[in-house]
GUVO-66052 format. One record per residue (C-alpha): x, y, z; residue in three letters. Coordinates in pm, 1 decimal, always signed. Layout:
BEGIN
X | Y | Z | ALA
...
end
This chain:
BEGIN
+11854.4 | +10685.1 | +14114.0 | MET
+12080.4 | +10546.6 | +13838.0 | GLU
+12450.3 | +10549.8 | +13932.2 | ILE
+12630.7 | +10762.7 | +13668.6 | LYS
+12997.5 | +10756.4 | +13605.0 | ASN
+13230.4 | +10951.1 | +13839.6 | PHE
+13298.3 | +11224.9 | +13570.1 | TYR
+12929.3 | +11322.3 | +13548.0 | SER
+12885.7 | +11311.1 | +13920.8 | ASN
+13192.0 | +11529.7 | +13974.3 | ALA
+13067.2 | +11788.2 | +13738.2 | HIS
+12720.5 | +11783.5 | +13908.5 | LEU
+12878.7 | +11826.7 | +14251.8 | VAL
+13105.0 | +12114.5 | +14154.4 | VAL
+12809.8 | +12285.1 | +13984.9 | ALA
+12586.0 | +12234.9 | +14293.8 | ALA
+12851.0 | +12387.0 | +14517.5 | ILE
+12867.1 | +12697.3 | +14302.3 | LYS
+12483.2 | +12739.0 | +14281.5 | ILE
+12418.7 | +12680.4 | +14646.4 | LEU
+12709.7 | +12917.7 | +14742.0 | GLU
+12542.5 | +13177.1 | +14520.5 | HIS
+12190.1 | +13112.9 | +14663.1 | GLN
+12284.4 | +13100.5 | +15031.0 | ASP
+12568.6 | +13341.3 | +15033.0 | GLY
+12796.1 | +13078.6 | +15200.0 | MET
+12955.2 | +12739.9 | +15122.3 | PRO
+12719.5 | +12447.5 | +15134.1 | PRO
+12741.3 | +12147.4 | +15352.0 | SER
+12754.0 | +11795.2 | +15191.2 | ILE
+12394.8 | +11749.8 | +15309.1 | ASP
+12272.6 | +12047.5 | +15101.3 | LYS
+12465.8 | +11930.7 | +14794.0 | VAL
+12318.8 | +11580.6 | +14828.6 | CYS
+11962.2 | +11719.3 | +14879.2 | GLY
+11999.0 | +11937.0 | +14567.0 | MET
+12127.8 | +11654.8 | +14358.1 | LEU
+11904.4 | +11375.2 | +14505.8 | LYS
+12219.2 | +11179.6 | +14594.9 | PHE
+12235.2 | +10955.0 | +14904.7 | SER
+12468.2 | +11079.6 | +15174.8 | LEU
+12690.3 | +10791.9 | +15106.2 | GLU
+12718.2 | +10859.3 | +14747.3 | MET
+12773.6 | +11233.4 | +14807.4 | GLY
+13037.1 | +11174.1 | +15069.3 | ASN
+13213.3 | +10924.0 | +14838.2 | LEU
+13224.5 | +11173.4 | +14543.6 | VAL
+13323.5 | +11464.1 | +14765.5 | CYS
+13610.9 | +11287.6 | +14939.6 | LYS
+13742.9 | +11170.4 | +14595.3 | ARG
+13724.2 | +11531.2 | +14462.4 | LEU
+13890.9 | +11660.1 | +14778.9 | ASP
+14185.3 | +11416.5 | +14730.9 | LYS
+14206.4 | +11528.6 | +14369.8 | MET
+14234.5 | +11893.7 | +14470.7 | GLY
+13913.1 | +11986.7 | +14278.8 | ILE
+13710.2 | +12075.1 | +14594.1 | ILE
+13812.8 | +12144.9 | +14949.0 | GLU
+13624.9 | +12008.1 | +15254.2 | ILE
+13671.3 | +12238.7 | +15552.9 | VAL
+13555.5 | +12111.6 | +15896.2 | GLU
+13434.2 | +12410.1 | +16116.9 | GLY
+13209.0 | +12486.8 | +16405.9 | SER
+12904.3 | +12468.0 | +16177.4 | TYR
+13000.5 | +12129.1 | +16025.1 | GLY
+13187.2 | +12043.3 | +15700.2 | ALA
+13165.4 | +12296.8 | +15426.2 | ARG
+13256.0 | +12262.3 | +15056.4 | LEU
+13462.0 | +12498.2 | +14857.6 | PHE
+13541.6 | +12473.1 | +14486.1 | ASN
+13925.1 | +12477.8 | +14458.8 | LYS
+14022.2 | +12397.2 | +14085.9 | ASP
+13736.9 | +12301.3 | +13872.1 | HIS
+13967.2 | +12272.9 | +13558.9 | LEU
+14100.7 | +11937.5 | +13705.0 | LYS
+13760.3 | +11792.2 | +13624.5 | LEU
+13870.5 | +11746.2 | +13285.0 | GLU
+14146.9 | +11517.5 | +13389.9 | GLU
+13888.8 | +11255.6 | +13508.1 | ILE
+13839.6 | +10975.8 | +13249.7 | PRO
+13498.1 | +11026.4 | +13090.3 | LYS
+13402.5 | +10663.5 | +13026.5 | ASN
+13539.5 | +10511.4 | +13338.4 | LYS
+13346.2 | +10184.0 | +13430.6 | LYS
+13179.5 | +10181.9 | +13776.3 | PRO
+13403.0 | +10093.5 | +14056.8 | THR
+13371.2 | +9759.1 | +14249.4 | GLY
+13170.8 | +9936.5 | +14523.2 | LEU
+12917.0 | +10063.0 | +14279.0 | GLU
+12876.8 | +9714.1 | +14124.5 | ASP
+12827.8 | +9567.3 | +14469.6 | GLU
+12568.8 | +9832.6 | +14555.3 | ILE
+12383.0 | +9736.4 | +14234.5 | LYS
+12392.5 | +9370.0 | +14317.4 | LYS
+12272.8 | +9434.5 | +14675.9 | PHE
+11987.8 | +9656.6 | +14548.1 | GLN
+11883.5 | +9378.1 | +14307.0 | LYS
+11886.9 | +9105.8 | +14581.9 | ARG
+11706.9 | +9333.5 | +14828.3 | PHE
+11439.9 | +9403.2 | +14571.5 | TYR
+11390.6 | +9034.3 | +14501.5 | GLN
+11367.0 | +8939.3 | +14860.9 | ARG
+11130.8 | +9221.7 | +14927.6 | ASP
+10906.4 | +9083.4 | +14646.9 | ARG
+10914.5 | +8736.7 | +14791.9 | ILE
+10824.0 | +8849.7 | +15145.2 | PHE
+10551.6 | +9064.7 | +15025.6 | SER
+10396.6 | +8792.1 | +14827.4 | GLY
+10430.5 | +8951.9 | +14491.0 | LYS
+10681.6 | +8703.5 | +14352.7 | ALA
+10580.0 | +8506.3 | +14049.8 | ASN
end
């Protein structure tokens, strides 16, 4: 999956929370949101924790695990739209490229 900018990912997460809450009749877990959006759990947790810090969503720990609540979706528009990927995202891309190259070498598909 291509890593999009944080603005787009934030909108997707907030929309997924709203849709899953409507479908299931209860606030979703991070796992359900990640499953719906085809995000890795690491990416989903990263986005959700940043949104929680910004006051856009709220992560509530309970007896049934962490649940996500939309808090103030209007703050989404305060996120810069064309923000370049963070250093972590750049490092993930570099790692994936190196891993793919090594995989091709070990499988004998390298040219």
